[in-house]
VEXRO-346622 format. One record per atom (N, C-alpha, C): atom name; y, x negated, z. Coordinates in Angstrom, 1 decimal, padded with zeros to 4 digits. Example, Ala and Ser with C-alpha at 12.3 -4.5 7.8 and 13.67 -1.06 7.14 Angstrom:
<r atome="N" c2="-005.7" c1="-013.2" c3="007.8"/>
<r atome="CA" c2="-004.5" c1="-012.3" c3="007.8"/>
<r atome="C" c2="-003.3" c1="-013.2" c3="007.8"/>
<r atome="N" c2="-002.2" c1="-012.8" c3="007.1"/>
<r atome="CA" c2="-001.1" c1="-013.7" c3="007.1"/>
<r atome="C" c2="000.0" c1="-012.9" c3="007.9"/>
//
This chain:
<r atome="N" c2="003.1" c1="-008.5" c3="-021.1"/>
<r atome="CA" c2="003.3" c1="-007.9" c3="-019.6"/>
<r atome="C" c2="001.9" c1="-007.2" c3="-019.3"/>
<r atome="N" c2="001.3" c1="-007.5" c3="-018.1"/>
<r atome="CA" c2="000.2" c1="-006.9" c3="-017.7"/>
<r atome="C" c2="000.5" c1="-005.6" c3="-016.9"/>
<r atome="N" c2="-000.2" c1="-004.4" c3="-017.3"/>
<r atome="CA" c2="000.1" c1="-003.2" c3="-016.6"/>
<r atome="C" c2="-001.3" c1="-002.8" c3="-016.2"/>
<r atome="N" c2="-001.4" c1="-002.8" c3="-014.7"/>
<r atome="CA" c2="-002.7" c1="-002.4" c3="-014.2"/>
<r atome="C" c2="-002.5" c1="-001.4" c3="-013.2"/>
<r atome="N" c2="-003.4" c1="-000.3" c3="-013.2"/>
<r atome="CA" c2="-003.2" c1="000.7" c3="-012.3"/>
<r atome="C" c2="-002.0" c1="001.3" c3="-012.5"/>
<r atome="N" c2="-001.3" c1="001.4" c3="-013.5"/>
<r atome="CA" c2="000.0" c1="002.2" c3="-013.7"/>
<r atome="C" c2="001.2" c1="001.3" c3="-013.1"/>
<r atome="N" c2="000.9" c1="000.1" c3="-012.7"/>
<r atome="CA" c2="002.2" c1="-000.8" c3="-012.4"/>
<r atome="C" c2="002.3" c1="-002.0" c3="-013.1"/>
<r atome="N" c2="003.6" c1="-002.2" c3="-013.5"/>
<r atome="CA" c2="003.8" c1="-003.5" c3="-014.3"/>
<r atome="C" c2="004.0" c1="-004.5" c3="-013.4"/>
<r atome="N" c2="003.1" c1="-005.5" c3="-013.6"/>
<r atome="CA" c2="003.1" c1="-006.7" c3="-012.7"/>
<r atome="C" c2="004.3" c1="-007.8" c3="-013.1"/>
<r atome="N" c2="004.8" c1="-008.3" c3="-012.2"/>
<r atome="CA" c2="005.9" c1="-009.3" c3="-012.4"/>
<r atome="C" c2="005.5" c1="-010.6" c3="-013.4"/>
<r atome="N" c2="006.1" c1="-010.8" c3="-014.5"/>
<r atome="CA" c2="005.5" c1="-011.7" c3="-015.4"/>
<r atome="C" c2="005.4" c1="-013.1" c3="-014.9"/>
<r atome="N" c2="006.3" c1="-013.7" c3="-014.1"/>
<r atome="CA" c2="006.4" c1="-015.0" c3="-013.8"/>
<r atome="C" c2="005.6" c1="-015.4" c3="-012.5"/>
<r atome="N" c2="005.1" c1="-014.5" c3="-011.8"/>
<r atome="CA" c2="004.3" c1="-014.7" c3="-010.6"/>
<r atome="C" c2="002.9" c1="-015.1" c3="-010.9"/>
<r atome="N" c2="002.3" c1="-015.8" c3="-010.0"/>
<r atome="CA" c2="000.9" c1="-016.1" c3="-010.0"/>
<r atome="C" c2="000.2" c1="-014.8" c3="-009.9"/>
<r atome="N" c2="-000.9" c1="-014.8" c3="-010.5"/>
<r atome="CA" c2="-001.7" c1="-013.5" c3="-010.6"/>
<r atome="C" c2="-002.1" c1="-013.1" c3="-009.3"/>
<r atome="N" c2="-002.4" c1="-014.1" c3="-008.4"/>
<r atome="CA" c2="-002.9" c1="-013.8" c3="-006.9"/>
<r atome="C" c2="-001.9" c1="-013.0" c3="-006.2"/>
<r atome="N" c2="-000.6" c1="-013.3" c3="-006.5"/>
<r atome="CA" c2="000.4" c1="-012.7" c3="-005.8"/>
<r atome="C" c2="001.0" c1="-011.4" c3="-006.6"/>
<r atome="N" c2="000.7" c1="-011.5" c3="-008.0"/>
<r atome="CA" c2="001.1" c1="-010.2" c3="-008.7"/>
<r atome="C" c2="000.4" c1="-009.1" c3="-008.4"/>
<r atome="N" c2="-000.9" c1="-009.2" c3="-008.2"/>
<r atome="CA" c2="-001.8" c1="-008.0" c3="-008.0"/>
<r atome="C" c2="-001.4" c1="-007.5" c3="-006.6"/>
<r atome="N" c2="-000.7" c1="-008.0" c3="-005.7"/>
<r atome="CA" c2="-000.2" c1="-007.2" c3="-004.5"/>
<r atome="C" c2="000.9" c1="-006.3" c3="-004.6"/>
<r atome="N" c2="001.4" c1="-006.3" c3="-005.9"/>
<r atome="CA" c2="002.4" c1="-005.2" c3="-006.2"/>
<r atome="C" c2="001.8" c1="-003.8" c3="-006.3"/>
<r atome="N" c2="000.5" c1="-003.9" c3="-006.5"/>
<r atome="CA" c2="-000.2" c1="-002.6" c3="-006.6"/>
<r atome="C" c2="-000.4" c1="-002.0" c3="-005.2"/>
<r atome="N" c2="-000.2" c1="-000.8" c3="-004.9"/>
<r atome="CA" c2="-000.4" c1="-000.1" c3="-003.6"/>
<r atome="C" c2="-001.8" c1="-000.3" c3="-003.2"/>
<r atome="N" c2="-002.3" c1="-000.7" c3="-002.2"/>
<r atome="CA" c2="-003.7" c1="-000.8" c3="-001.8"/>
<r atome="C" c2="-004.3" c1="-002.2" c3="-001.9"/>
<r atome="N" c2="-003.6" c1="-003.1" c3="-002.5"/>
<r atome="CA" c2="-004.1" c1="-004.4" c3="-002.7"/>
<r atome="C" c2="-003.3" c1="-005.6" c3="-002.0"/>
<r atome="N" c2="-003.8" c1="-006.1" c3="-001.1"/>
<r atome="CA" c2="-003.3" c1="-007.3" c3="-000.5"/>
<r atome="C" c2="-003.6" c1="-008.6" c3="-000.9"/>
<r atome="N" c2="-003.2" c1="-009.6" c3="-000.3"/>
<r atome="CA" c2="-003.7" c1="-010.9" c3="-000.7"/>
<r atome="C" c2="-005.1" c1="-011.3" c3="-000.7"/>
<r atome="N" c2="-005.8" c1="-010.7" c3="000.4"/>
<r atome="CA" c2="-007.1" c1="-011.0" c3="000.5"/>
<r atome="C" c2="-007.8" c1="-010.2" c3="-000.5"/>
<r atome="N" c2="-007.6" c1="-008.9" c3="-000.7"/>
<r atome="CA" c2="-008.2" c1="-008.2" c3="-001.7"/>
<r atome="C" c2="-008.1" c1="-008.8" c3="-003.2"/>
<r atome="N" c2="-006.6" c1="-009.1" c3="-003.3"/>
<r atome="CA" c2="-006.4" c1="-009.9" c3="-004.6"/>
<r atome="C" c2="-007.3" c1="-011.0" c3="-004.9"/>
<r atome="N" c2="-007.6" c1="-011.9" c3="-004.1"/>
<r atome="CA" c2="-008.4" c1="-013.0" c3="-004.1"/>
<r atome="C" c2="-009.9" c1="-012.7" c3="-004.4"/>
<r atome="N" c2="-010.4" c1="-011.5" c3="-003.7"/>
<r atome="CA" c2="-011.6" c1="-011.1" c3="-004.0"/>
<r atome="C" c2="-011.9" c1="-010.7" c3="-005.4"/>
<r atome="N" c2="-010.9" c1="-009.9" c3="-005.9"/>
<r atome="CA" c2="-011.0" c1="-009.4" c3="-007.4"/>
<r atome="C" c2="-010.9" c1="-010.5" c3="-008.3"/>
<r atome="N" c2="-010.1" c1="-011.6" c3="-008.1"/>
<r atome="CA" c2="-009.9" c1="-012.8" c3="-008.9"/>
<r atome="C" c2="-011.5" c1="-013.5" c3="-008.8"/>
<r atome="N" c2="-012.0" c1="-013.6" c3="-007.6"/>
<r atome="CA" c2="-013.1" c1="-014.3" c3="-007.6"/>
<r atome="C" c2="-014.3" c1="-013.5" c3="-008.3"/>
<r atome="N" c2="-014.3" c1="-012.3" c3="-008.3"/>
<r atome="CA" c2="-015.2" c1="-011.4" c3="-009.1"/>
<r atome="C" c2="-015.1" c1="-011.5" c3="-010.5"/>
<r atome="N" c2="-013.9" c1="-011.6" c3="-010.8"/>
<r atome="CA" c2="-013.8" c1="-011.7" c3="-012.4"/>
<r atome="C" c2="-013.6" c1="-013.0" c3="-012.9"/>
<r atome="N" c2="-013.8" c1="-014.1" c3="-012.1"/>
<r atome="CA" c2="-013.6" c1="-015.5" c3="-012.6"/>
<r atome="C" c2="-012.1" c1="-015.9" c3="-013.1"/>
<r atome="N" c2="-011.2" c1="-015.1" c3="-012.7"/>
<r atome="CA" c2="-009.7" c1="-015.8" c3="-013.1"/>
<r atome="C" c2="-009.2" c1="-016.7" c3="-012.0"/>
<r atome="N" c2="-008.6" c1="-017.7" c3="-012.5"/>
<r atome="CA" c2="-008.0" c1="-018.8" c3="-011.7"/>
<r atome="C" c2="-006.8" c1="-018.1" c3="-011.0"/>
<r atome="N" c2="-006.7" c1="-018.4" c3="-009.6"/>
<r atome="CA" c2="-005.6" c1="-018.0" c3="-008.8"/>
<r atome="C" c2="-004.1" c1="-018.4" c3="-009.3"/>
<r atome="N" c2="-004.1" c1="-019.7" c3="-010.0"/>
<r atome="CA" c2="-002.9" c1="-020.2" c3="-010.4"/>
<r atome="C" c2="-002.3" c1="-019.7" c3="-011.8"/>
<r atome="N" c2="-003.2" c1="-018.8" c3="-012.4"/>
<r atome="CA" c2="-002.7" c1="-018.3" c3="-013.7"/>
<r atome="C" c2="-001.5" c1="-017.4" c3="-013.5"/>
<r atome="N" c2="-000.5" c1="-017.5" c3="-014.4"/>
<r atome="CA" c2="000.7" c1="-016.8" c3="-014.3"/>
<r atome="C" c2="000.3" c1="-015.4" c3="-015.0"/>
<r atome="N" c2="001.0" c1="-014.3" c3="-014.6"/>
<r atome="CA" c2="000.6" c1="-013.0" c3="-015.1"/>
<r atome="C" c2="001.0" c1="-013.0" c3="-016.6"/>
<r atome="N" c2="001.9" c1="-013.6" c3="-017.1"/>
<r atome="CA" c2="002.1" c1="-013.7" c3="-018.6"/>
<r atome="C" c2="001.3" c1="-014.5" c3="-019.4"/>
<r atome="N" c2="000.4" c1="-015.3" c3="-018.7"/>
<r atome="CA" c2="-000.5" c1="-016.1" c3="-019.3"/>
<r atome="C" c2="-002.0" c1="-015.5" c3="-019.4"/>
<r atome="N" c2="-002.1" c1="-014.2" c3="-018.8"/>
<r atome="CA" c2="-003.4" c1="-013.6" c3="-018.9"/>
<r atome="C" c2="-003.7" c1="-013.2" c3="-020.3"/>
<r atome="N" c2="-004.9" c1="-013.3" c3="-020.7"/>
<r atome="CA" c2="-005.3" c1="-012.8" c3="-022.0"/>
<r atome="C" c2="-005.7" c1="-011.4" c3="-021.9"/>
<r atome="N" c2="-005.9" c1="-010.7" c3="-022.9"/>
<r atome="CA" c2="-006.2" c1="-009.2" c3="-022.9"/>
<r atome="C" c2="-007.5" c1="-009.1" c3="-022.3"/>
<r atome="N" c2="-008.5" c1="-010.0" c3="-022.5"/>
<r atome="CA" c2="-009.8" c1="-009.8" c3="-021.9"/>
<r atome="C" c2="-009.7" c1="-010.0" c3="-020.4"/>
<r atome="N" c2="-009.0" c1="-010.8" c3="-019.9"/>
<r atome="CA" c2="-008.9" c1="-011.2" c3="-018.5"/>
<r atome="C" c2="-008.2" c1="-010.0" c3="-017.7"/>
<r atome="N" c2="-007.2" c1="-009.3" c3="-018.5"/>
<r atome="CA" c2="-006.6" c1="-008.1" c3="-017.9"/>
<r atome="C" c2="-007.6" c1="-007.0" c3="-017.9"/>
<r atome="N" c2="-008.3" c1="-006.8" c3="-018.8"/>
<r atome="CA" c2="-009.3" c1="-005.9" c3="-019.0"/>
<r atome="C" c2="-010.3" c1="-006.0" c3="-017.7"/>
<r atome="N" c2="-010.8" c1="-007.3" c3="-017.5"/>
<r atome="CA" c2="-011.7" c1="-007.6" c3="-016.6"/>
<r atome="C" c2="-011.2" c1="-007.2" c3="-015.1"/>
<r atome="N" c2="-009.9" c1="-007.5" c3="-014.9"/>
<r atome="CA" c2="-009.3" c1="-007.3" c3="-013.7"/>
<r atome="C" c2="-009.1" c1="-005.8" c3="-013.5"/>
<r atome="N" c2="-008.7" c1="-005.0" c3="-014.7"/>
<r atome="CA" c2="-008.5" c1="-003.7" c3="-014.5"/>
<r atome="C" c2="-009.8" c1="-002.9" c3="-014.2"/>
<r atome="N" c2="-011.0" c1="-003.2" c3="-014.8"/>
<r atome="CA" c2="-012.3" c1="-002.7" c3="-014.6"/>
<r atome="C" c2="-012.7" c1="-002.9" c3="-013.2"/>
<r atome="N" c2="-012.5" c1="-004.1" c3="-012.7"/>
<r atome="CA" c2="-012.8" c1="-004.5" c3="-011.3"/>
<r atome="C" c2="-012.2" c1="-003.5" c3="-010.3"/>
<r atome="N" c2="-010.9" c1="-003.3" c3="-010.6"/>
<r atome="CA" c2="-010.2" c1="-002.6" c3="-009.6"/>
<r atome="C" c2="-010.4" c1="-001.1" c3="-009.7"/>
<r atome="N" c2="-010.8" c1="-000.5" c3="-010.9"/>
<r atome="CA" c2="-011.3" c1="000.9" c3="-011.1"/>
<r atome="C" c2="-012.6" c1="001.2" c3="-010.4"/>
<r atome="N" c2="-013.5" c1="000.2" c3="-010.6"/>
<r atome="CA" c2="-014.8" c1="000.3" c3="-010.1"/>
<r atome="C" c2="-015.0" c1="000.3" c3="-008.6"/>
<r atome="N" c2="-014.2" c1="-000.6" c3="-008.1"/>
<r atome="CA" c2="-014.6" c1="-000.9" c3="-006.5"/>
<r atome="C" c2="-013.4" c1="-000.7" c3="-005.7"/>
<r atome="N" c2="-012.2" c1="-000.3" c3="-006.2"/>
<r atome="CA" c2="-011.0" c1="-000.2" c3="-005.1"/>
<r atome="C" c2="-010.4" c1="001.1" c3="-005.4"/>
<r atome="N" c2="-009.9" c1="001.8" c3="-004.1"/>
<r atome="CA" c2="-009.1" c1="002.9" c3="-004.3"/>
<r atome="C" c2="-007.6" c1="002.5" c3="-004.1"/>
<r atome="N" c2="-006.9" c1="002.7" c3="-005.2"/>
<r atome="CA" c2="-005.3" c1="002.3" c3="-005.2"/>
<r atome="C" c2="-004.5" c1="003.1" c3="-005.8"/>
<r atome="N" c2="-003.1" c1="003.0" c3="-005.5"/>
<r atome="CA" c2="-002.1" c1="003.8" c3="-006.0"/>
<r atome="C" c2="-002.3" c1="005.3" c3="-005.6"/>
<r atome="N" c2="-002.2" c1="006.0" c3="-006.6"/>
<r atome="CA" c2="-002.2" c1="007.7" c3="-006.4"/>
<r atome="C" c2="-003.4" c1="008.1" c3="-005.5"/>
<r atome="N" c2="-004.5" c1="007.7" c3="-005.9"/>
<r atome="CA" c2="-005.6" c1="008.2" c3="-005.0"/>
<r atome="C" c2="-005.5" c1="007.8" c3="-003.7"/>
<r atome="N" c2="-005.2" c1="006.6" c3="-003.5"/>
<r atome="CA" c2="-005.1" c1="006.0" c3="-002.0"/>
<r atome="C" c2="-003.9" c1="006.7" c3="-001.3"/>
<r atome="N" c2="-002.8" c1="006.8" c3="-001.9"/>
<r atome="CA" c2="-001.6" c1="007.5" c3="-001.4"/>
<r atome="C" c2="-002.1" c1="009.0" c3="-001.0"/>
<r atome="N" c2="-002.7" c1="009.6" c3="-001.9"/>
<r atome="CA" c2="-003.4" c1="011.1" c3="-001.7"/>
<r atome="C" c2="-004.3" c1="011.0" c3="-000.4"/>
<r atome="N" c2="-005.1" c1="010.1" c3="-000.3"/>
<r atome="CA" c2="-006.1" c1="010.1" c3="000.8"/>
<r atome="C" c2="-005.3" c1="009.9" c3="002.0"/>
<r atome="N" c2="-004.3" c1="009.1" c3="002.1"/>
<r atome="CA" c2="-003.7" c1="008.7" c3="003.3"/>
<r atome="C" c2="-002.9" c1="010.0" c3="003.8"/>
<r atome="N" c2="-002.3" c1="010.6" c3="002.9"/>
<r atome="CA" c2="-001.5" c1="011.9" c3="003.2"/>
<r atome="C" c2="-002.3" c1="012.9" c3="003.8"/>
<r atome="N" c2="-003.6" c1="013.0" c3="003.1"/>
<r atome="CA" c2="-004.7" c1="014.1" c3="003.6"/>
<r atome="C" c2="-005.1" c1="013.6" c3="004.9"/>
<r atome="N" c2="-005.3" c1="012.4" c3="005.3"/>
<r atome="CA" c2="-005.8" c1="011.9" c3="006.6"/>
<r atome="C" c2="-004.8" c1="012.2" c3="007.7"/>
<r atome="N" c2="-003.6" c1="012.1" c3="007.4"/>
<r atome="CA" c2="-002.4" c1="012.4" c3="008.3"/>
<r atome="C" c2="-002.4" c1="014.0" c3="008.5"/>
<r atome="N" c2="-002.6" c1="014.7" c3="007.4"/>
<r atome="CA" c2="-002.5" c1="016.2" c3="007.5"/>
<r atome="C" c2="-003.6" c1="016.6" c3="008.4"/>
<r atome="N" c2="-004.9" c1="015.9" c3="008.2"/>
<r atome="CA" c2="-006.0" c1="016.3" c3="008.9"/>
<r atome="C" c2="-005.8" c1="016.0" c3="010.4"/>
<r atome="N" c2="-005.2" c1="015.0" c3="010.9"/>
<r atome="CA" c2="-004.8" c1="014.7" c3="012.3"/>
<r atome="C" c2="-003.9" c1="015.7" c3="012.8"/>
<r atome="N" c2="-003.0" c1="016.1" c3="011.9"/>
<r atome="CA" c2="-002.0" c1="017.3" c3="012.4"/>
<r atome="C" c2="-002.7" c1="018.5" c3="012.5"/>
<r atome="N" c2="-003.6" c1="018.8" c3="011.9"/>
<r atome="CA" c2="-004.3" c1="020.2" c3="011.8"/>
<r atome="C" c2="-005.2" c1="020.1" c3="013.0"/>
<r atome="N" c2="-005.9" c1="018.9" c3="013.4"/>
<r atome="CA" c2="-006.7" c1="018.9" c3="014.5"/>
<r atome="C" c2="-005.9" c1="019.2" c3="015.8"/>
<r atome="N" c2="-004.6" c1="018.9" c3="015.8"/>
<r atome="CA" c2="-003.8" c1="018.8" c3="017.0"/>
<r atome="C" c2="-004.1" c1="017.7" c3="017.9"/>
<r atome="N" c2="-004.5" c1="016.6" c3="017.3"/>
<r atome="CA" c2="-004.8" c1="015.5" c3="018.0"/>
<r atome="C" c2="-003.5" c1="014.7" c3="018.3"/>
<r atome="N" c2="-003.4" c1="013.8" c3="019.4"/>
<r atome="CA" c2="-002.2" c1="013.2" c3="020.0"/>
<r atome="C" c2="-001.4" c1="012.6" c3="018.8"/>
<r atome="N" c2="-002.2" c1="011.7" c3="017.9"/>
<r atome="CA" c2="-001.7" c1="011.0" c3="016.9"/>
<r atome="C" c2="-001.0" c1="012.1" c3="015.8"/>
<r atome="N" c2="-001.6" c1="013.2" c3="015.6"/>
<r atome="CA" c2="-001.1" c1="014.3" c3="014.7"/>
<r atome="C" c2="000.1" c1="014.8" c3="015.2"/>
<r atome="N" c2="000.3" c1="015.0" c3="016.7"/>
<r atome="CA" c2="001.3" c1="015.6" c3="017.3"/>
<r atome="C" c2="002.7" c1="014.5" c3="017.0"/>
<r atome="N" c2="002.3" c1="013.3" c3="017.2"/>
<r atome="CA" c2="003.4" c1="012.3" c3="017.0"/>
<r atome="C" c2="003.8" c1="012.3" c3="015.5"/>
<r atome="N" c2="003.1" c1="012.5" c3="014.6"/>
<r atome="CA" c2="003.4" c1="012.6" c3="013.2"/>
<r atome="C" c2="004.3" c1="013.9" c3="013.0"/>
<r atome="N" c2="003.8" c1="014.9" c3="013.5"/>
<r atome="CA" c2="004.5" c1="016.2" c3="013.4"/>
<r atome="C" c2="005.9" c1="016.1" c3="013.9"/>
<r atome="N" c2="006.1" c1="015.5" c3="014.9"/>
<r atome="CA" c2="007.4" c1="015.4" c3="015.6"/>
<r atome="C" c2="008.2" c1="014.2" c3="015.0"/>
<r atome="N" c2="007.7" c1="013.4" c3="014.2"/>
<r atome="CA" c2="008.4" c1="012.3" c3="013.6"/>
<r atome="C" c2="008.7" c1="011.1" c3="014.5"/>
<r atome="N" c2="007.7" c1="010.9" c3="015.7"/>
<r atome="CA" c2="007.8" c1="009.9" c3="016.5"/>
<r atome="C" c2="006.7" c1="008.8" c3="016.3"/>
<r atome="N" c2="006.8" c1="007.6" c3="016.7"/>
<r atome="CA" c2="005.8" c1="006.7" c3="016.6"/>
<r atome="C" c2="004.5" c1="007.0" c3="017.1"/>
<r atome="N" c2="003.4" c1="006.7" c3="016.4"/>
<r atome="CA" c2="002.0" c1="007.1" c3="017.0"/>
<r atome="C" c2="001.2" c1="006.0" c3="017.5"/>
<r atome="N" c2="001.6" c1="005.0" c3="017.5"/>
<r atome="CA" c2="001.0" c1="003.6" c3="017.9"/>
<r atome="C" c2="001.3" c1="003.0" c3="019.1"/>
<r atome="N" c2="001.9" c1="003.8" c3="020.1"/>
<r atome="CA" c2="002.1" c1="003.4" c3="021.5"/>
<r atome="C" c2="003.4" c1="002.6" c3="021.6"/>
<r atome="N" c2="004.3" c1="002.6" c3="020.7"/>
<r atome="CA" c2="005.6" c1="001.9" c3="021.0"/>
<r atome="C" c2="006.5" c1="002.6" c3="021.8"/>
<r atome="N" c2="007.4" c1="002.0" c3="022.5"/>
<r atome="CA" c2="008.3" c1="002.7" c3="023.4"/>
<r atome="C" c2="009.4" c1="003.2" c3="022.6"/>
<r atome="N" c2="009.8" c1="004.5" c3="023.1"/>
<r atome="CA" c2="010.9" c1="005.2" c3="022.3"/>
<r atome="C" c2="012.2" c1="005.4" c3="023.2"/>
<r atome="N" c2="012.3" c1="004.8" c3="024.3"/>
<r atome="CA" c2="013.6" c1="005.1" c3="025.0"/>
<r atome="C" c2="014.8" c1="004.3" c3="024.2"/>
<r atome="N" c2="014.7" c1="003.1" c3="023.8"/>
<r atome="CA" c2="015.7" c1="002.6" c3="023.0"/>
<r atome="C" c2="015.3" c1="002.2" c3="021.6"/>
<r atome="N" c2="014.0" c1="002.0" c3="021.3"/>
<r atome="CA" c2="013.9" c1="001.7" c3="019.8"/>
<r atome="C" c2="013.5" c1="002.9" c3="019.0"/>
<r atome="N" c2="012.5" c1="002.5" c3="018.0"/>
<r atome="CA" c2="012.0" c1="003.6" c3="017.3"/>
<r atome="C" c2="013.1" c1="004.5" c3="016.3"/>
<r atome="N" c2="014.1" c1="003.8" c3="016.0"/>
<r atome="CA" c2="015.2" c1="004.4" c3="015.2"/>
<r atome="C" c2="014.6" c1="004.7" c3="013.8"/>
<r atome="N" c2="013.6" c1="003.8" c3="013.3"/>
<r atome="CA" c2="013.3" c1="004.2" c3="011.8"/>
<r atome="C" c2="012.6" c1="005.6" c3="011.8"/>
<r atome="N" c2="011.7" c1="005.9" c3="012.8"/>
<r atome="CA" c2="011.0" c1="007.1" c3="012.9"/>
<r atome="C" c2="011.8" c1="008.3" c3="013.3"/>
<r atome="N" c2="012.7" c1="008.0" c3="014.3"/>
<r atome="CA" c2="013.3" c1="009.1" c3="014.9"/>
<r atome="C" c2="014.6" c1="009.5" c3="014.0"/>
<r atome="N" c2="015.2" c1="008.5" c3="013.2"/>
<r atome="CA" c2="016.3" c1="008.9" c3="012.3"/>
<r atome="C" c2="017.5" c1="008.5" c3="013.1"/>
<r atome="N" c2="018.8" c1="008.9" c3="012.6"/>
<r atome="CA" c2="020.1" c1="008.4" c3="013.1"/>
<r atome="C" c2="020.3" c1="009.0" c3="014.4"/>
<r atome="N" c2="021.0" c1="008.2" c3="015.2"/>
<r atome="CA" c2="021.2" c1="008.9" c3="016.7"/>
<r atome="C" c2="021.9" c1="010.1" c3="016.5"/>
<r atome="N" c2="021.5" c1="011.0" c3="017.6"/>
<r atome="CA" c2="022.2" c1="012.5" c3="017.8"/>
<r atome="C" c2="022.7" c1="012.2" c3="019.1"/>
<r atome="N" c2="024.2" c1="012.2" c3="019.3"/>
<r atome="CA" c2="024.8" c1="012.1" c3="020.6"/>
<r atome="C" c2="024.7" c1="013.4" c3="021.3"/>
<r atome="N" c2="024.1" c1="013.5" c3="022.6"/>
<r atome="CA" c2="024.0" c1="014.7" c3="023.3"/>
<r atome="C" c2="025.0" c1="014.5" c3="024.5"/>
<r atome="N" c2="025.7" c1="015.7" c3="024.7"/>
<r atome="CA" c2="026.4" c1="015.7" c3="025.9"/>
<r atome="C" c2="027.9" c1="015.2" c3="025.8"/>
<r atome="N" c2="028.3" c1="014.8" c3="024.5"/>
<r atome="CA" c2="029.7" c1="014.5" c3="024.3"/>
<r atome="C" c2="030.7" c1="015.4" c3="024.5"/>
<r atome="N" c2="031.7" c1="015.4" c3="025.5"/>
<r atome="CA" c2="032.6" c1="016.5" c3="025.6"/>
<r atome="C" c2="033.8" c1="016.5" c3="024.7"/>
//
C-alpha cells in the first residue's frame, strides 16, 4: 500500500487517479508529477515499487503544497479576508456564498437548514 503525504492511496486504482486522493492534487497535477518522475499513468497503486513511491513522494514534497500545509494556508487566506473587512471576507463571516450566487432560493449548503420566520 502506498502512503504519500499522510494519505493511504486506494490500492486498485491507477496511480494517476490515486494521487488525486491527496488534498491539493488534481488530475492535471497528478499527471505532471508522474511525467516528472517517469512513472506510467496506467500503473496500479499496488504495483508501485518502493523506489517509484519514493520518487513520487520526493517530487510532491519539493514542488507542491498539499494536505495540512495547504489547508492551513487556505484557512489563513480566508481569515485575512475577514480581518481586512473585504466583501468576500464579510460573506465568509456571515456564512453566505461569496462568489456571486443568488441567495433568495438557493445557497442552502452555506446558509444551513431553513429557519421559518413568522409562523404563527
